[in-house]
Biopython code that builds the backbone (N, CA, C, O; Angstrom):
import numpy as np
from Bio.PDB.StructureBuilder import StructureBuilder

atoms = [
    (1, "MET", "N", (1.797, -12.093, 0.950)),
    (1, "MET", "CA", (2.787, -12.534, -0.022)),
    (1, "MET", "C", (4.119, -11.817, 0.192)),
    (1, "MET", "O", (5.160, -12.466, 0.290)),
    (2, "PHE", "N", (4.097, -10.501, 0.263)),
    (2, "PHE", "CA", (5.323, -9.730, 0.446)),
    (2, "PHE", "C", (5.302, -9.083, 1.823)),
    (2, "PHE", "O", (4.228, -8.774, 2.337)),
    (3, "PRO", "N", (6.466, -8.871, 2.431)),
    (3, "PRO", "CA", (6.494, -8.215, 3.744)),
    (3, "PRO", "C", (5.854, -6.833, 3.672)),
    (3, "PRO", "O", (6.017, -6.124, 2.679)),
    (4, "GLY", "N", (5.141, -6.454, 4.700)),
    (4, "GLY", "CA", (4.522, -5.141, 4.743)),
    (4, "GLY", "C", (3.143, -5.115, 4.112)),
    (4, "GLY", "O", (2.507, -4.061, 4.083)),
    (5, "SER", "N", (2.663, -6.238, 3.607)),
    (5, "SER", "CA", (1.350, -6.288, 2.989)),
    (5, "SER", "C", (0.311, -6.590, 4.061)),
    (5, "SER", "O", (0.166, -7.739, 4.480)),
    (6, "LEU", "N", (-0.405, -5.576, 4.502)),
    (6, "LEU", "CA", (-1.367, -5.716, 5.588)),
    (6, "LEU", "C", (-2.636, -4.961, 5.252)),
    (6, "LEU", "O", (-2.633, -4.045, 4.430)),
    (7, "LEU", "N", (-3.702, -5.349, 5.887)),
    (7, "LEU", "CA", (-4.909, -4.537, 5.832)),
    (7, "LEU", "C", (-4.827, -3.509, 6.947)),
    (7, "LEU", "O", (-4.422, -3.829, 8.065)),
    (8, "MET", "N", (-5.210, -2.283, 6.649)),
    (8, "MET", "CA", (-5.205, -1.223, 7.643)),
    (8, "MET", "C", (-6.469, -1.352, 8.493)),
    (8, "MET", "O", (-7.545, -1.643, 7.971)),
    (9, "LYS", "N", (-6.337, -1.140, 9.774)),
    (9, "LYS", "CA", (-7.495, -1.177, 10.665)),
    (9, "LYS", "C", (-8.473, -0.074, 10.260)),
    (9, "LYS", "O", (-8.057, 1.021, 9.883)),
    (10, "GLN", "N", (-9.773, -0.365, 10.339)),
    (10, "GLN", "CA", (-10.793, 0.581, 9.902)),
    (10, "GLN", "C", (-10.686, 1.910, 10.649)),
    (10, "GLN", "O", (-10.809, 2.971, 10.038)),
    (11, "LYS", "N", (-10.460, 1.866, 11.956)),
    (11, "LYS", "CA", (-10.358, 3.089, 12.759)),
    (11, "LYS", "C", (-9.193, 3.960, 12.279)),
    (11, "LYS", "O", (-9.330, 5.179, 12.172)),
    (12, "LYS", "N", (-8.048, 3.335, 11.991)),
    (12, "LYS", "CA", (-6.881, 4.075, 11.507)),
    (12, "LYS", "C", (-7.159, 4.679, 10.134)),
    (12, "LYS", "O", (-6.787, 5.822, 9.871)),
    (13, "PHE", "N", (-7.816, 3.909, 9.252)),
    (13, "PHE", "CA", (-8.147, 4.415, 7.921)),
    (13, "PHE", "C", (-9.056, 5.638, 8.018)),
    (13, "PHE", "O", (-8.784, 6.664, 7.395)),
    (14, "LEU", "N", (-10.131, 5.533, 8.792)),
    (14, "LEU", "CA", (-11.074, 6.644, 8.909)),
    (14, "LEU", "C", (-10.415, 7.869, 9.529)),
    (14, "LEU", "O", (-10.721, 8.995, 9.136)),
    (15, "TYR", "N", (-9.517, 7.671, 10.490)),
    (15, "TYR", "CA", (-8.818, 8.795, 11.115)),
    (15, "TYR", "C", (-7.913, 9.505, 10.114)),
    (15, "TYR", "O", (-7.911, 10.734, 10.049)),
    (16, "ASN", "N", (-7.149, 8.751, 9.336)),
    (16, "ASN", "CA", (-6.168, 9.350, 8.439)),
    (16, "ASN", "C", (-6.749, 9.840, 7.120)),
    (16, "ASN", "O", (-6.182, 10.737, 6.497)),
    (17, "PHE", "N", (-7.869, 9.268, 6.682)),
    (17, "PHE", "CA", (-8.399, 9.627, 5.371)),
    (17, "PHE", "C", (-9.713, 10.385, 5.432)),
    (17, "PHE", "O", (-10.375, 10.544, 4.406)),
    (18, "LYS", "N", (-10.104, 10.855, 6.601)),
    (18, "LYS", "CA", (-11.306, 11.670, 6.726)),
    (18, "LYS", "C", (-11.055, 12.995, 6.014)),
    (18, "LYS", "O", (-9.983, 13.587, 6.144)),
    (19, "ASN", "N", (-12.039, 13.449, 5.270)),
    (19, "ASN", "CA", (-11.898, 14.672, 4.489)),
    (19, "ASN", "C", (-12.142, 15.882, 5.391)),
    (19, "ASN", "O", (-13.280, 16.323, 5.558)),
    (20, "VAL", "N", (-11.066, 16.413, 5.969)),
    (20, "VAL", "CA", (-11.160, 17.577, 6.844)),
    (20, "VAL", "C", (-10.229, 18.672, 6.330)),
    (20, "VAL", "O", (-9.218, 18.400, 5.683)),
    (21, "ARG", "N", (-10.596, 19.911, 6.634)),
    (21, "ARG", "CA", (-9.779, 21.036, 6.176)),
    (21, "ARG", "C", (-8.419, 21.055, 6.873)),
    (21, "ARG", "O", (-7.400, 21.261, 6.213)),
    (22, "TRP", "N", (-8.378, 20.846, 8.176)),
    (22, "TRP", "CA", (-7.127, 20.852, 8.932)),
    (22, "TRP", "C", (-6.894, 19.452, 9.482)),
    (22, "TRP", "O", (-7.714, 18.943, 10.246)),
    (23, "ALA", "N", (-5.817, 18.843, 9.113)),
    (23, "ALA", "CA", (-5.531, 17.458, 9.508)),
    (23, "ALA", "C", (-4.636, 17.424, 10.745)),
    (23, "ALA", "O", (-3.492, 16.974, 10.673)),
    (24, "ARG", "N", (-5.149, 17.895, 11.868)),
    (24, "ARG", "CA", (-4.386, 17.930, 13.117)),
    (24, "ARG", "C", (-4.045, 16.511, 13.574)),
    (24, "ARG", "O", (-4.909, 15.635, 13.586)),
    (25, "GLY", "N", (-2.787, 16.290, 13.946)),
    (25, "GLY", "CA", (-2.362, 14.997, 14.463)),
    (25, "GLY", "C", (-2.058, 13.951, 13.405)),
    (25, "GLY", "O", (-1.737, 12.810, 13.737)),
    (26, "ARG", "N", (-2.153, 14.319, 12.158)),
    (26, "ARG", "CA", (-1.892, 13.362, 11.082)),
    (26, "ARG", "C", (-0.527, 13.678, 10.484)),
    (26, "ARG", "O", (-0.391, 14.583, 9.660)),
    (27, "HIS", "N", (0.485, 12.919, 10.911)),
    (27, "HIS", "CA", (1.860, 13.207, 10.505)),
    (27, "HIS", "C", (2.453, 12.110, 9.648)),
    (27, "HIS", "O", (3.670, 12.055, 9.476)),
    (28, "GLU", "N", (1.630, 11.243, 9.111)),
    (28, "GLU", "CA", (2.136, 10.137, 8.310)),
    (28, "GLU", "C", (1.509, 10.186, 6.920)),
    (28, "GLU", "O", (0.385, 10.653, 6.742)),
    (29, "THR", "N", (2.251, 9.702, 5.962)),
    (29, "THR", "CA", (1.762, 9.586, 4.595)),
    (29, "THR", "C", (1.614, 8.112, 4.281)),
    (29, "THR", "O", (2.499, 7.313, 4.589)),
    (30, "TYR", "N", (0.498, 7.748, 3.669)),
    (30, "TYR", "CA", (0.239, 6.358, 3.317)),
    (30, "TYR", "C", (0.116, 6.218, 1.808)),
    (30, "TYR", "O", (-0.420, 7.092, 1.126)),
    (31, "LEU", "N", (0.618, 5.117, 1.308)),
    (31, "LEU", "CA", (0.438, 4.752, -0.094)),
    (31, "LEU", "C", (-0.270, 3.400, -0.110)),
    (31, "LEU", "O", (0.303, 2.388, 0.293)),
    (32, "CYS", "N", (-1.512, 3.388, -0.574)),
    (32, "CYS", "CA", (-2.264, 2.135, -0.697)),
    (32, "CYS", "C", (-2.020, 1.594, -2.099)),
    (32, "CYS", "O", (-1.984, 2.355, -3.066)),
    (33, "TYR", "N", (-1.852, 0.283, -2.206)),
    (33, "TYR", "CA", (-1.544, -0.287, -3.517)),
    (33, "TYR", "C", (-2.222, -1.632, -3.725)),
    (33, "TYR", "O", (-2.518, -2.359, -2.777)),
    (34, "VAL", "N", (-2.457, -1.937, -4.993)),
    (34, "VAL", "CA", (-2.922, -3.252, -5.436)),
    (34, "VAL", "C", (-2.057, -3.617, -6.628)),
    (34, "VAL", "O", (-1.958, -2.846, -7.582)),
    (35, "VAL", "N", (-1.435, -4.772, -6.584)),
    (35, "VAL", "CA", (-0.618, -5.253, -7.700)),
    (35, "VAL", "C", (-1.445, -6.304, -8.427)),
    (35, "VAL", "O", (-1.826, -7.321, -7.846)),
    (36, "LYS", "N", (-1.721, -6.047, -9.716)),
    (36, "LYS", "CA", (-2.502, -6.984, -10.524)),
    (36, "LYS", "C", (-1.697, -7.392, -11.741)),
    (36, "LYS", "O", (-0.863, -6.637, -12.240)),
    (37, "ARG", "N", (-1.958, -8.577, -12.198)),
    (37, "ARG", "CA", (-1.365, -9.044, -13.448)),
    (37, "ARG", "C", (-2.506, -9.284, -14.417)),
    (37, "ARG", "O", (-3.441, -10.028, -14.119)),
    (38, "ARG", "N", (-2.425, -8.654, -15.570)),
    (38, "ARG", "CA", (-3.484, -8.790, -16.555)),
    (38, "ARG", "C", (-3.025, -9.735, -17.653)),
    (38, "ARG", "O", (-2.029, -9.488, -18.332)),
    (39, "ASP", "N", (-3.764, -10.815, -17.812)),
    (39, "ASP", "CA", (-3.548, -11.766, -18.893)),
    (39, "ASP", "C", (-4.800, -11.745, -19.759)),
    (39, "ASP", "O", (-5.856, -12.220, -19.340)),
    (40, "SER", "N", (-4.688, -11.208, -20.939)),
    (40, "SER", "CA", (-5.808, -11.026, -21.877)),
    (40, "SER", "C", (-6.908, -10.195, -21.217)),
    (40, "SER", "O", (-6.635, -9.103, -20.719)),
    (41, "ALA", "N", (-8.136, -10.688, -21.205)),
    (41, "ALA", "CA", (-9.258, -9.898, -20.689)),
    (41, "ALA", "C", (-9.424, -10.024, -19.178)),
    (41, "ALA", "O", (-10.219, -9.292, -18.588)),
    (42, "THR", "N", (-8.704, -10.920, -18.553)),
    (42, "THR", "CA", (-8.853, -11.107, -17.112)),
    (42, "THR", "C", (-7.626, -10.584, -16.367)),
    (42, "THR", "O", (-6.543, -10.448, -16.937)),
    (43, "SER", "N", (-7.817, -10.301, -15.109)),
    (43, "SER", "CA", (-6.690, -9.888, -14.271)),
    (43, "SER", "C", (-6.823, -10.570, -12.919)),
    (43, "SER", "O", (-7.924, -10.919, -12.494)),
    (44, "CYS", "N", (-5.699, -10.755, -12.250)),
    (44, "CYS", "CA", (-5.736, -11.347, -10.913)),
    (44, "CYS", "C", (-4.856, -10.512, -9.988)),
    (44, "CYS", "O", (-3.799, -10.023, -10.385)),
    (45, "SER", "N", (-5.310, -10.361, -8.758)),
    (45, "SER", "CA", (-4.549, -9.607, -7.762)),
    (45, "SER", "C", (-3.432, -10.475, -7.211)),
    (45, "SER", "O", (-3.669, -11.594, -6.754)),
    (46, "LEU", "N", (-2.222, -9.956, -7.256)),
    (46, "LEU", "CA", (-1.071, -10.668, -6.724)),
    (46, "LEU", "C", (-0.750, -10.236, -5.304)),
    (46, "LEU", "O", (-0.291, -11.042, -4.494)),
    (47, "ASP", "N", (-0.989, -8.965, -4.999)),
    (47, "ASP", "CA", (-0.691, -8.457, -3.669)),
    (47, "ASP", "C", (-1.431, -7.149, -3.467)),
    (47, "ASP", "O", (-1.799, -6.483, -4.435)),
    (48, "PHE", "N", (-1.651, -6.779, -2.215)),
    (48, "PHE", "CA", (-2.271, -5.507, -1.881)),
    (48, "PHE", "C", (-1.833, -5.125, -0.476)),
    (48, "PHE", "O", (-1.388, -5.969, 0.302)),
    (49, "GLY", "N", (-1.965, -3.859, -0.169)),
    (49, "GLY", "CA", (-1.589, -3.412, 1.165)),
    (49, "GLY", "C", (-1.368, -1.918, 1.193)),
    (49, "GLY", "O", (-1.932, -1.179, 0.386)),
    (50, "TYR", "N", (-0.554, -1.484, 2.116)),
    (50, "TYR", "CA", (-0.220, -0.072, 2.212)),
    (50, "TYR", "C", (1.186, 0.076, 2.763)),
    (50, "TYR", "O", (1.706, -0.807, 3.446)),
    (51, "LEU", "N", (1.782, 1.210, 2.449)),
    (51, "LEU", "CA", (3.109, 1.560, 2.954)),
    (51, "LEU", "C", (2.987, 2.876, 3.708)),
    (51, "LEU", "O", (2.217, 3.753, 3.315)),
    (52, "ARG", "N", (3.739, 3.013, 4.780)),
    (52, "ARG", "CA", (3.828, 4.266, 5.526)),
    (52, "ARG", "C", (5.103, 4.976, 5.140)),
    (52, "ARG", "O", (6.006, 4.376, 4.556)),
    (53, "ASN", "N", (5.180, 6.245, 5.463)),
    (53, "ASN", "CA", (6.361, 7.028, 5.117)),
    (53, "ASN", "C", (7.556, 6.745, 6.010)),
    (53, "ASN", "O", (8.581, 7.409, 5.859)),
    (54, "LYS", "N", (7.479, 5.785, 6.939)),
    (54, "LYS", "CA", (8.584, 5.573, 7.867)),
    (54, "LYS", "C", (9.590, 4.522, 7.427)),
    (54, "LYS", "O", (10.673, 4.898, 6.977)),
    (55, "PRO", "N", (9.304, 3.232, 7.529)),
    (55, "PRO", "CA", (10.351, 2.231, 7.270)),
    (55, "PRO", "C", (10.742, 2.136, 5.796)),
    (55, "PRO", "O", (9.915, 1.816, 4.942)),
    (56, "LEU", "N", (11.987, 2.414, 5.517)),
    (56, "LEU", "CA", (12.481, 2.363, 4.149)),
    (56, "LEU", "C", (12.569, 0.938, 3.637)),
    (56, "LEU", "O", (12.460, 0.713, 2.432)),
    (57, "ASP", "N", (12.765, -0.033, 4.523)),
    (57, "ASP", "CA", (12.901, -1.416, 4.073)),
    (57, "ASP", "C", (11.617, -1.942, 3.434)),
    (57, "ASP", "O", (11.688, -2.817, 2.571)),
    (58, "GLU", "N", (10.438, -1.433, 3.833)),
    (58, "GLU", "CA", (9.187, -1.845, 3.195)),
    (58, "GLU", "C", (9.158, -1.404, 1.742)),
    (58, "GLU", "O", (8.705, -2.149, 0.873)),
    (59, "VAL", "N", (9.642, -0.192, 1.474)),
    (59, "VAL", "CA", (9.693, 0.306, 0.103)),
    (59, "VAL", "C", (10.656, -0.546, -0.716)),
    (59, "VAL", "O", (10.364, -0.888, -1.862)),
    (60, "ASP", "N", (11.795, -0.888, -0.134)),
    (60, "ASP", "CA", (12.755, -1.745, -0.833)),
    (60, "ASP", "C", (12.159, -3.111, -1.131)),
    (60, "ASP", "O", (12.385, -3.662, -2.208)),
    (61, "ASP", "N", (11.394, -3.669, -0.184)),
    (61, "ASP", "CA", (10.753, -4.967, -0.401)),
    (61, "ASP", "C", (9.767, -4.901, -1.561)),
    (61, "ASP", "O", (9.719, -5.809, -2.390)),
    (62, "LEU", "N", (8.976, -3.823, -1.622)),
    (62, "LEU", "CA", (8.010, -3.681, -2.708)),
    (62, "LEU", "C", (8.727, -3.507, -4.043)),
    (62, "LEU", "O", (8.318, -4.084, -5.051)),
    (63, "ARG", "N", (9.791, -2.715, -4.050)),
    (63, "ARG", "CA", (10.570, -2.510, -5.275)),
    (63, "ARG", "C", (11.154, -3.835, -5.761)),
    (63, "ARG", "O", (11.133, -4.121, -6.958)),
    (64, "ASP", "N", (11.673, -4.639, -4.842)),
    (64, "ASP", "CA", (12.199, -5.961, -5.203)),
    (64, "ASP", "C", (11.098, -6.856, -5.762)),
    (64, "ASP", "O", (11.322, -7.602, -6.715)),
    (65, "ALA", "N", (9.909, -6.778, -5.167)),
    (65, "ALA", "CA", (8.789, -7.594, -5.655)),
    (65, "ALA", "C", (8.431, -7.212, -7.084)),
    (65, "ALA", "O", (8.155, -8.083, -7.909)),
    (66, "PHE", "N", (8.432, -5.915, -7.384)),
    (66, "PHE", "CA", (8.141, -5.476, -8.750)),
    (66, "PHE", "C", (9.182, -6.010, -9.725)),
    (66, "PHE", "O", (8.843, -6.415, -10.837)),
    (67, "LYS", "N", (10.438, -6.012, -9.316)),
    (67, "LYS", "CA", (11.503, -6.533, -10.186)),
    (67, "LYS", "C", (11.316, -8.023, -10.440)),
    (67, "LYS", "O", (11.480, -8.490, -11.567)),
    (68, "ILE", "N", (10.970, -8.773, -9.386)),
    (68, "ILE", "CA", (10.756, -10.214, -9.533)),
    (68, "ILE", "C", (9.605, -10.492, -10.492)),
    (68, "ILE", "O", (9.676, -11.412, -11.306)),
    (69, "LEU", "N", (8.542, -9.691, -10.392)),
    (69, "LEU", "CA", (7.369, -9.888, -11.237)),
    (69, "LEU", "C", (7.560, -9.313, -12.637)),
    (69, "LEU", "O", (6.716, -9.513, -13.511)),
    (70, "GLY", "N", (8.660, -8.605, -12.852)),
    (70, "GLY", "CA", (8.922, -8.010, -14.155)),
    (70, "GLY", "C", (8.072, -6.785, -14.437)),
    (70, "GLY", "O", (7.749, -6.500, -15.591)),
    (71, "LEU", "N", (7.706, -6.055, -13.380)),
    (71, "LEU", "CA", (6.862, -4.865, -13.548)),
    (71, "LEU", "C", (7.685, -3.606, -13.478)),
    (71, "LEU", "O", (7.144, -2.507, -13.600)),
]
sb = StructureBuilder()
sb.init_structure("model")
sb.init_model(0)
sb.init_chain("A")
sb.init_seg("    ")
for serial, (resi, resn, name, xyz) in enumerate(atoms, 1):
    if name == "N":
        sb.init_residue(resn, " ", resi, " ")
    sb.init_atom(name, np.array(xyz, "f"), 0.0, 1.0, " ", f" {name:<3s}", serial, name[0])
structure = sb.get_structure()
């Protein structure tokens, strides 16, 4: 739906989110998100994905999406 909304590859997820004391070689920060709209007792997912700490335009796209949705 929105630019930057992707599923992360399983290998990349396990590498970056493995619970280790020293995170050698892991120089990126990820923010995983799910955008839901709740109408009464039900909710529906509008978008999901993850953002990396690098491209600023992805953050701007997500911020714009929140404004459009009124969130």
